[in-house]
C-alpha positions as CSV (number, residue, x, y, z in Angstrom):
1,X,-3.3,-17.1,-8.7
2,X,-4.0,-15.0,-11.7
3,X,-6.5,-17.5,-12.9
4,X,-8.5,-17.0,-9.7
5,X,-8.4,-13.3,-10.0
6,X,-9.5,-13.5,-13.6
7,X,-12.4,-15.7,-12.7
8,X,-13.4,-13.3,-9.9
9,X,-13.1,-10.4,-12.3
10,X,-15.6,-12.2,-14.6
11,X,-18.0,-13.3,-11.8
12,X,-18.4,-10.0,-10.0
13,X,-19.9,-8.1,-13.0
14,X,-22.2,-11.1,-13.6
15,X,-23.5,-11.0,-10.0
16,X,-24.0,-7.2,-10.3
17,X,-25.9,-7.6,-13.5
18,X,-28.2,-10.3,-12.1
19,X,-28.8,-8.2,-8.9
20,X,-29.7,-5.2,-11.2
21,X,-32.2,-7.5,-13.1
22,X,-33.6,-8.7,-9.8
23,X,-34.1,-5.2,-8.5
24,X,-35.6,-4.0,-11.7
25,X,-38.1,-6.8,-11.8
26,X,-39.2,-6.2,-8.2
27,X,-39.6,-2.4,-8.8
28,X,-41.4,-2.8,-12.2
29,X,-43.7,-5.5,-10.8
30,X,-44.4,-3.5,-7.7
31,X,-43.9,-6.6,-5.5
32,X,-42.2,-7.0,-2.1
33,X,-39.7,-9.8,-1.6
34,X,-39.0,-11.1,1.9
35,X,-36.3,-13.6,2.8
36,X,-36.7,-15.6,6.0
37,X,-33.9,-16.8,8.2
38,X,-33.6,-20.0,6.2
39,X,-33.2,-18.1,3.0
40,X,-36.7,-18.8,1.6
41,X,-38.2,-16.1,-0.5
42,X,-41.8,-14.9,0.0
43,X,-43.4,-12.6,-2.6
44,X,-46.1,-10.1,-1.8
45,X,-47.8,-9.0,-5.0
46,X,-50.4,-6.3,-5.3
47,X,-54.0,-7.4,-5.4
48,X,-54.6,-6.0,-8.9
49,X,-51.9,-8.2,-10.5
50,X,-53.2,-11.2,-12.6
51,X,-52.5,-14.7,-11.4
52,X,-50.6,-15.4,-14.6
53,X,-48.3,-12.4,-14.2
54,X,-47.9,-13.2,-10.5
55,X,-46.7,-16.7,-11.4
56,X,-44.4,-15.4,-14.1
57,X,-42.8,-12.8,-11.8
58,X,-42.5,-15.4,-9.0
59,X,-40.7,-17.9,-11.3
60,X,-38.4,-15.2,-12.6
61,X,-37.6,-13.9,-9.1
62,X,-36.8,-17.4,-7.9
63,X,-34.6,-18.1,-11.0
64,X,-32.6,-14.9,-10.5
65,X,-32.3,-15.6,-6.8
66,X,-30.9,-19.1,-7.5
67,X,-28.4,-17.7,-10.1
68,X,-27.3,-14.9,-7.8
69,X,-26.7,-17.3,-4.9
70,X,-24.9,-19.8,-7.2
71,X,-22.6,-17.1,-8.4
72,X,-21.9,-15.9,-4.8
73,X,-21.1,-19.5,-3.9
74,X,-18.7,-19.7,-6.9
75,X,-17.0,-16.5,-5.9
76,X,-16.7,-17.6,-2.3
77,X,-15.0,-20.9,-3.4
78,X,-12.6,-19.0,-5.6
79,X,-11.7,-16.6,-2.7
80,X,-11.2,-19.6,-0.4
81,X,-9.0,-21.4,-2.9
82,X,-7.0,-18.2,-3.6
83,X,-6.5,-17.5,0.1
84,X,-5.4,-21.1,0.6
85,X,-2.9,-20.7,-2.2
86,X,-1.6,-17.5,-0.8
87,X,-1.1,-19.1,2.6
88,X,0.6,-22.1,1.1
89,X,3.0,-19.9,-0.9
90,X,3.8,-17.8,2.1
91,X,4.3,-20.9,4.4
92,X,6.3,-22.9,1.9
93,X,8.9,-20.3,1.5
94,X,8.1,-19.9,-2.2
95,X,8.7,-16.2,-1.9
96,X,12.4,-16.8,-1.2
97,X,12.5,-19.1,-4.2
98,X,11.0,-16.4,-6.3
99,X,13.4,-13.9,-4.8
100,X,16.3,-16.2,-5.6
101,X,15.2,-16.4,-9.2
102,X,14.8,-12.7,-9.4
103,X,18.4,-12.2,-8.1
104,X,19.7,-14.8,-10.6
105,X,18.0,-12.9,-13.4
106,X,19.5,-9.6,-12.2
107,X,22.9,-11.2,-12.4
108,X,22.3,-12.6,-15.8
109,X,21.2,-9.1,-17.0
110,X,24.4,-7.6,-15.6
111,X,26.4,-10.3,-17.5
112,X,24.5,-9.6,-20.7
113,X,25.2,-5.9,-20.5
114,X,26.7,-4.7,-23.8
115,X,30.0,-3.0,-23.9
116,X,30.0,0.4,-25.4
117,X,33.0,1.2,-27.5
118,X,33.9,4.9,-27.7
119,X,35.0,6.2,-31.0
120,X,37.5,9.1,-30.8
């Protein structure tokens, strides 16, 4: 379970970074990006932008979009796997096994307690 959380903790900042790059590119390039219902991107570039720059921006936007969506897919899969593990643990009575081990350890700690000898 901790592995899933660690992976999520790594992916979330990556997604945020790529989204920031995407937004910066859109703002700096003064373009509009529209996504249709099927998830296809359409770019609307200003008339004064060169063809070369337009193609460059278009490629970069598409690459960033693909990376962002891939990272979202990875995060969704991790969340699904983590949720399934949580349900499995709860349904398989693993909590009671963990609680039993916890109780066993408490008893061992009591047994291990050191005797204090008072000196008069």
